[in-house]
C-alpha positions in Angstrom: 140.3 -43.9 -72.0 140.4 -47.8 -70.6 144.5 -48.2 -70.4 143.5 -44.7 -67.9 140.6 -46.5 -66.0 143.6 -49.9 -66.1 146.1 -48.1 -64.5 144.2 -46.1 -61.8 142.9 -49.5 -61.0 145.8 -51.4 -60.7 147.2 -48.0 -58.5 145.0 -48.9 -56.1 145.9 -51.9 -55.3 149.0 -52.3 -53.1 150.7 -56.2 -52.2 149.6 -55.4 -49.2 145.9 -54.8 -50.2 146.2 -57.9 -52.3 147.8 -60.2 -49.0 144.6 -58.9 -47.7 142.1 -60.0 -49.6 143.4 -63.1 -50.7 143.3 -63.4 -46.2 140.2 -62.2 -45.8 138.6 -64.0 -48.7 140.3 -67.5 -47.5 138.8 -67.2 -44.7 135.3 -65.9 -45.4 135.7 -69.1 -48.3 136.2 -71.8 -45.6 133.2 -70.1 -43.0 130.8 -70.9 -45.9 129.3 -74.2 -46.2 126.7 -73.5 -48.6 126.3 -71.1 -52.1 123.7 -69.5 -50.3 126.2 -68.3 -48.0 127.6 -66.4 -50.6 126.4 -62.7 -49.9 126.5 -62.4 -46.1 130.9 -64.1 -46.6 131.0 -61.2 -49.3 129.7 -58.2 -47.2 131.4 -60.3 -44.1 134.7 -59.5 -45.8 134.4 -56.1 -47.6 133.4 -54.6 -44.0 136.7 -56.5 -43.0 138.6 -54.8 -45.3 137.9 -51.4 -44.2 137.6 -52.3 -40.2 141.7 -52.8 -41.3 142.4 -49.9 -42.9 141.3 -48.4 -40.0 142.8 -50.0 -37.4 146.1 -49.8 -39.2 145.9 -46.1 -40.0 144.8 -46.6 -35.9 148.3 -48.1 -35.3 150.3 -46.8 -37.8 151.8 -44.4 -35.3 151.7 -43.1 -31.9 149.6 -40.6 -30.4 146.7 -40.3 -33.2 143.2 -39.6 -32.3 141.1 -41.7 -33.7 138.7 -39.2 -35.7 142.7 -38.7 -37.2 142.5 -42.0 -37.9 139.3 -42.1 -39.4 139.9 -39.3 -42.2 143.4 -40.8 -42.9 141.5 -44.6 -44.2 138.6 -42.4 -45.4 141.1 -40.4 -47.9 142.9 -43.7 -48.8 139.7 -44.8 -49.7 139.2 -41.6 -51.9 142.7 -41.6 -53.4 141.8 -45.0 -55.3 138.1 -44.6 -55.5 138.4 -46.9 -58.5 140.0 -49.8 -56.9 137.7 -49.1 -53.6 134.3 -49.7 -55.7 135.9 -52.5 -57.5 137.0 -54.2 -54.1 133.3 -55.6 -53.1 132.9 -57.5 -56.5 136.8 -58.8 -56.5 135.6 -60.8 -53.1 132.7 -61.4 -54.5 134.8 -63.4 -57.8 137.8 -64.8 -54.7 135.2 -65.9 -52.5 132.9 -67.8 -54.8 135.5 -70.1 -56.5 137.9 -70.3 -53.8 134.3 -71.7 -52.5 133.7 -73.9 -55.8 137.6 -75.0 -55.1 136.8 -76.3 -51.7 133.0 -78.2 -52.6 134.9 -79.5 -55.7 137.9 -80.9 -54.6 137.5 -81.4 -50.6 136.4 -84.3 -48.9 132.9 -85.0 -46.8 
C-alpha cells in the first residue's frame, strides 16, 4: 500500500512540474523578508502554480475555448490528486529551506 502511494505521488510530478516548483519557490523565498511571511509566500507560490497550469493549457493549442482549458487544467489536477494535495506542503518545505539558506548564508 505504501509503495502504491509513493508511486502515485512520484507519477504526479513531471520534470516540467519540478522546474516550475523550483522557480516559483526561489522567487517566493527571495521576496520574503521575515519568517512570518512564510504562509503568504506559500499561498502565492501555490496560486502561481495553479494559474500556470491553466495558462499552459490555454496556450497549448490555438482555438481552445477558455472553459475547455479550465476543464483540462482541472482534469490534470484530478489525475494526480495525491501530488496535487502534496503541492502546498512541498512549497512550504522548499520555500522554508530556501529562506533559511538565504538568512543563514546571505550577506547583510
